[in-house]
N, C-alpha and C positions, 0 to 999 in steps of 0.2 A: 504493499500499499504507501509506503514511504517512497519507493520509485515512482510511483503514479502522481504521488504529487510535485514531486521534484520535476518529472517529465512536463505535466501540465503547466507548472511556473514558468518553465522553459520556453514552452510554445507561447502562451500568452505575452512573455517578454518579447520575443523575437516577433509577435505580431504588433503589437503597439511601439515596436521600435524600428519599424519599417515602414515603408508606403504603401502596404499590402490593402487591398481592398475587401471589405469584411461584411458578410452577410450572415444574418441568423432569422431561423424559422422553424416551423413545427410541420411534424409530417405524420400519416398514418395509413396503414395499407394492410393487405392481407398475407399471411405467410402459407405456405404450403410446404409443412415442416414433416421430415421423414428421417431415420438414421439408417446409416450401414451398417449391419449386421449379419449375423449369422440367421439364416432363416427369414422369410419372408414377410415384411411388414407393409403397411397401408400409410397413405401421407395423412396428416392430421391436418385439417384448415382451420386456421385462428386467425389472430390479428398482431400487429406490432405498433408502437405509438412512442412519440418523443421529439427528440428537436436535433437541429443539426445546424453547423457553421461553416463559413465556407471562408477561405481566407486565400484568396486570389496573388500571388506573387509576380504575374505577367498575365498577358492577356490570355494565354493556354493554361499556365500550370498553376495551382493551387493543391490547396490542403482542406479535406473536408473531414473533421472529427464530428462525429454524431453520440446521443446518446438514447436509449431505446430501451422500453421495455418489449419485450419479444417472447409472445407464448409459442411455443414448439412444441415437439413431442412425436409420437405415431400410435398406430393402431397396430394391433396383431391379433388375428383369427387363431383361434385354437380349435376350431370343430364344434366344440359343446358352447362355446360362448367368445366374446372378444374383450382383448385388454386394451384400453385405452390410456395410454402414459400422457400425463398432461406436464410439461417442464418447462417452466418459465425462466427467463432471464434477464438481468440487467446488461446489455451489450454498448459496448464502445467502441465501433468501428472507426478507424484512423486511417482513412483513405486519401489517397493520391487522385487529385481530379485533373482530368485533362480536357479542356474545351475544344470541340472539332471545330464550331463555329459559336454563334451567339445564343443558339438555342439548344445544341446538342452536346452533351459531356459525357465523359467516360470514367469509372471508378474502379480504383482497386486498391486493395490493402487490408493489414490483419486485422481481425475482430476479436477482442478480450469479451468473454462472457461471464457474468458472475449469477450463479445458481440462485434464485429465489424462493424455488419451489417444486417439487416434484410429488404430483399425487396420480391415482387413478381414477378412474371414471367415478367411483363412489366414494371419494375423496380420502382414501387411504394414503398416508404419507409413505414414501419410500424415499425421501431425501438423502438418506445416509446411504443410497445403493448407488447415487449419480456423484459424480466430482464436482466439487465447488466453483472450478473454472473451466472453460470451453476455449479454444482457441481455433479462430475459423479464419480462411482466407476469403473474402468477400470482394466479388466484382459485379460490375452491372454499367448500367447507362442511365440517362435522365433528359429529359426536355423541359426546358426553362420556356414555359407560357406566358402571355400576357398579363399585366396585373399582380404579378410576383407569383403565380401559381406556378409549380412544379408536378411532373408525373415520372415516374421512371420504375424499372425494375431490377432486381438485384439475386445473385445466387450466393449462399453461403456453403462453402466446403470444408465441413469439422475436419482440421488436423491432429486432434487429441482424441484420447479414446476418454468418453465419458462415464465410462462404465467402472464405480468403484466397488464392483462385487466381484470377488475371486473365482467365482464358480461361473460365471457369464462370459460369454465372447465379448472381444473387441466390439465396440459399439459408437460410432461417429455421428454427428449432426449434418444434417443436410437440409437447407431452406432455400425456397424461392419466395422472393416478395415482390408485389406488387404494390406500389404508393402512390400516393397524393399528397402534396404539402403546399406550404403558402410561405412566402418569406416577409418575415415581420417587419424586418428592415435592412438598410443595405441594398446591393444592385441586383 
């Protein structure tokens, strides 16, 4: 946590000591989440919401940090019934942003997720079986629309095993996101 605080202070210091263009906004959208694991699982449709910042260092290159609540998980059919895993994270994407033109941008970079909760469809807690952090590689694109609206899509490829149960197989998050947002201030 100390490293994140120091990194945040460094980033904010760099922002305010340069001529960078800064934009802040809010976003929300759909998650189509699943996991890569042994056996067959189905996607869980849920939501994500939070805020984003954009720090442009030139016309084309910038940095886009975000803070998002993200409802993820999966469903598994066992024949006699299904198991729905509702795994919720506080995600911190730290993305490099490349503007192709004034409307279209591409984003890529690491995302650190902090586990908030893990429950089945009946509310039974299994948080002890899920690791407290998740590292993901995120890649996507965005369209900046008139009057500050944005719309985009992103794919998160889990890099770390989230299974904290010695009896289970390696499990990595996968999530496809569609979102809309609004720039609250800035360009």
